[in-house]
N, C-alpha and C positions, 0 to 999 in steps of 0.2 A: 423574404425572410430566410435566414440561414437554415440549412438542414443538418441535423446531428444524427449520426449513426452510433449505436452503442453495442459493443461486443461484450456480453456478459449480463446474465439475469441475476447476478449476485445482489446482496443488499446494497452495496455501494454503487454498483452499476445502475440498479433501479433508482436509487436516490438521485444520482446525477441526471438520469433521464427525466425523472419527475420534476425536479426543481428547474430544469432547463425548459421543459414543456410548460410549466406554470408561467414562464415569461413569454409564452406565445410562440416559441420555436417549434418547428416540425421535428419530432424525434421518433426514430424507429429503433427499438431494441431488438437485436438479432438473437433468436433462440436456436439452440442446436437442433431441435427436432420439431416437426410439425405438431406433435402432440403437446409439447410444452408451450409452443406459440398459441395454439388454440385455447389451452386452459387459461393462460394469462389474459388473452383477449376476452374470453368469456367471463372471467372473474372481474376483469378491469382492476385488478390489484395483484400484487405478488404475495399470495397467501403464505408461501413458504418462508420468505425472508422479511417482508414488510406488511404483515396483515393489518387491514384496516386503513391502508393508505390508498385512496382512489387514484387511478390514472387520469390525468387531464385529457381533454378531448383531442389535443394535438399530439398525444403519444400513442404510437401503435407498436405492436409486437409482431414480428414476422420471422419465419424460418427461411425466407428467401433472401439470399445474400444480395441479389440484384435490387430487391425492394428496399433493403436496409441501407445499402451503401452507394447505390447509383446516385450520382449528383450530390452526395453528402459533402458538405463543406468541412465538417469536423467529424473524425471517427475516434471514438473513445474505446480503449481496451481496458476492461475492468474485470479481469479473470485472475484466478490464483497463479502465482509465479510458476508453479509446476506444470501448468497447462498453457502458459502464455505463448510459448513458441509454436505449439501445435495450432493454437487458435489463429495466430498471425499467418502461418503457412496456409491454413484453410481458407481464409478470406482475402488474402492480399491481392489476388488477381481480380477481385470484384471492386476494389477501391478505385475511386476517381483519382487520376494522376495528380490533380491539383489539391487534393484534400490535405488538411492538416491532421496529423495523427498524434493523439495524446494518450500516453500511458497513465492510468490512475492506479496501477498496481504497485504496492509498496513491498517489494521483495527483491531477492537476488537469486538467480538461477542456481540451484544447488549443485549441479554437476559441472558447471562452467565458471561460476563466480561472476557471471555477467549481470549488469544492471539491465532493466527492461528496455531502456532506450537503445542499449547496445544490441539486444536481441532484435529489436525493430530494424536497426540499421543493417543487420545481417540478412534479414528475411524480406524486407520491403524492396520493391523495384528501385533502382538507383535514383530516378527523378524525385521520389518521395522522401528520400533520406534527409534532405535539407530542411524539412519542416516538422521534424519530430519534436514533441514536447513531453514534459512530465508534470503531472499535477500531484501535489503533496502538501500536507499541512495537518493541523489538529482538526481532523474531520471525522468525528463519530457520527455515523450515518443516522442513527436514531434521533439525535438532537437536530441535525440539519433538516431531515424530512419533517420534523415536528415544528419547523419554523423558527427555531432558536438561532440567534445570530452567530455567524462563524466566519472564518477566513481561510484562505488557502494560497498556494503559490503555483504559478505555471512557469516552468523553466524551459528554456531552449537556447541553443547557440544562435538561433534565428529569431531575433527580437520582433521582427514583423509577424512571424507565426505566433509567438507568445502573446503579443498584443491583440492579434485577431481572436485567439482563443479566450483571452481575458474579456474582450467585449461580449462574447457570447455567454460566458458563465457568470460574469459579475452581476450582482443584484443588490438591492438594499438590505438583504439579509445574509448574503454570501459574498463577502468582499474578497476580490481576487487581486493578488499582487503578481508582478512578473519578476523574473530573475534570469540572468544569462548563465548562471552556474548550475547546469543540469546535473553535473557530477555530485556536487554538494547536496542539492535538493533530493536527488534519488537516494544517496547514501543515508541522509538524515531520515528519510521516510522508511527505509528498509531496516537499518540497524537499530532504530529505537524499539522495534518489535522484540529484539533480543533482550534489551534492557527491561522492557515491560514484562517479559517472562520472569526475569529475576526479581522485579518489583512485586509481582504476584506471589512468587515463592516467599519473599520477605514478609508480605502481609499474611500469607497462609501459615507461616511459622511463628507469627506474632513477635517478630523481631523489633517492632517499634518504628517510630517516625525518624529517629536519628539514623538508623540503619537504612531506611528507605531513602532518606535524603542523600546518604552516601552513595547508594546504588545509582540514583538518578544523576548526581553530579559527576561521579567517576565514570559512569556510563557515557555521559556526554563527552568526557575527555577522550575515551577510547574511540567513540564514533568520530570525533574530530581528527584524531591521529590517523585513522585509516582513510578518511575522506581526503585529508590534505595530502597524504602520501600518494593517493590516486589522482591528484591534480585539482582537487576542489579548493575553493576559497574558504579558509577556516571561519571567516565571519558569517558565512551562510549558515553555519550550525548554531549561531546565536539567534537566528530568526525563526520564523514560523515553521519551516520545514525541519528545523533541528530541535531547539529547546521547546518551542511551542508544541510540536507534535509529541515530544518526549513527555512533557508534563501531562498532557491529556491522556496519553496511552498508559502511562504508569499509574495514574490516579483514578481513572474511571472504572466503575463496575461494568460499563458497556464495552470495555476493551476485551477482545477475544484472547489476546496474548496474556493479559493480566489474569484473566479467568483460567487459562491453561496453567499458568504458574501456580495459582492457588490450589488447583487440583493436584498438581505435582506434589505440593507440600502436604497434602492430605494422605499421600502414600499411593495414589493411583499410578499405574504405569503410563508412559507416554503413548503406547499403542492403544490402550483402552480409552484414553482421553480423546485421541484423534478419531477413533472409530465412533465415538458417541456424539461428536460435534457436527452439526449441520453445516457450519461455516468453517473456514480455514484460519488457523492461527499461523500467520505468515512467518512469525519469528522462528518457528521450528525448522522449516526448510532453509530459511535465511541464515540460521546459525551455521549450517554446513558450508554454505557458500562464503560466508564472511570469514570463517576460519581458513578456508582455502586462499582467499584474496589476501588476508593478513599475512599468511605464511609466505606468499609470493613477494610481498612488499616488505617483509621483515618488520612488521608492526605487532606490538604486544596488545592483546585484547583479553585481559584476565577474566572479565565478567563473561564475555562471550565464550571463552574457553571453559569456564566453570559450568555454564549452561550446556555446552556440548558434552561435557563429561557426564552430567546428570541424565540428559535425554538420550544420548547415543552410546554411552559407555557403561551405563548402569552404576555410576558412582553415587552413593547415598548423599543426600543434600547436606547433611551435617559435615561430611568429609570434604565436600566441595567448598562449603563456607569456611571451614578451618584452613583449607589451602589458600583461600583468598586472604584471610586474616593473618596468616603466618608468612606472607610475602615480606621480603626485606623492606624496612622503612626507607622512605625516599622523600625528596622534596615534592611539593604539589605541582 
């Protein structure tokens, strides 16, 4: 039976660990401290992020990197993008050289503009770089852990690695597709969080469904422009990791980024919202990284730029919206 190691006691990391263990896989979630590991093992649930969800018998939590990753066939990184590189650096020497490494983090490193698979490629030992994968799709953890049907995509330039990961995570409730376009899959998962921030603002300002449909549709257009300029297949963005994830994240009250946008619309400061949230709204940091990447590639991202101006430049929402609406008319 394959062994799965998980880096990250986040809600999504715990969810992936639990649903994989429910299929009888041996799963070890690595906790950063012995205290955290002991609490999770004692409670046999993640009270902080997924209260009421019992751990299966085949899921263990450990602060020992050796115990978590020795002989692991698959290692999942499910941590915020801002701590992703530090986590890879910390555990990389404990990973089995033959392990398939999967990023399930939907973000862009804010100070480099790198996708998570690029960070892995920089930090992992050379023999492991050929089996890097990314998992992304319309994956609201609360629905998935509750047994509701969902689907996702595992992307890799190495299709053998993608298919091996697919076999481990696929189930009758969690349908897993493969895709060789890791650039498109990662950009779709990361950039839709920015658009979800804007959709949350739209709902919070009570702008209506026409405006929200415009945000989602034009948001997909700018996601596609940037992804294609970076080498992605534009058709990838019409799939689960693009349009599928965008619809779910912009529409659901379970979305952290949509929630963040709604609170922005109520007049709260970005700093206060971040400080009060237990989980991370990835779209905030990703906005910085996306603007950097877009500038380097000469790509226009007006919605992302508007969110950047509101979150990081103190521009009032009404002024940012007017700037969008006053852009010169053009063909679609």
